[in-house]
N, C-alpha and C positions, 0 to 999 in steps of 0.2 A: 545568405548564410546559409538559409533553410535547408536551400537546395542542392548545397553543394552539401548539405549534412547528411542528406537523403538520397542522393546519389552518389556520393566520391570518399565519404567518410571513412566510412567497412572498407574500402580498397589502399583509400589513403594511408589509414590502419596501418596497416595488413604491408605496404609497400615503405612504411616510413625510411626505415637504414638505404634503401636505393635513394628516395625518391630525396632524401639529404646529400646524395654523394653529388647526386647528381643536378642539384640546384643552386645547394649550397656549396659551392667552389668553385678553384681558378682553371679558368678557362683558357686557351692557349686565343693570343689576339692575333690578326694581321694588322691592324691600327695604329697600335703603339709602336713609338720611333723605337728603335731596338737602344735611346741612349740612355732612356729613361724606364725602360720594360720590365727591367728587376727591382730596379725601388719600386714601381709601384706594384708589382709582381707581392714583394713582401710584405707589402702592408694589405697588403687585400690576404696574402695566407694569416698577417698578424692582427686583423679583425678579427676572421672566419675565426682563430682557434680563443676567442672572447666569447662566442656566441654558442650559447646553452645547452 
């Protein structure tokens, strides 16, 4: 944690919005069967809306 803080924290804080959109989002998946894809995507999106 100290190494992250020393090397990357300033950059991470400056790019917080960009990083949040990149890593805390629902991305297209080619491995989900079509019949469950919409249901699973809906669950993911609902869970992400609860993230502060």
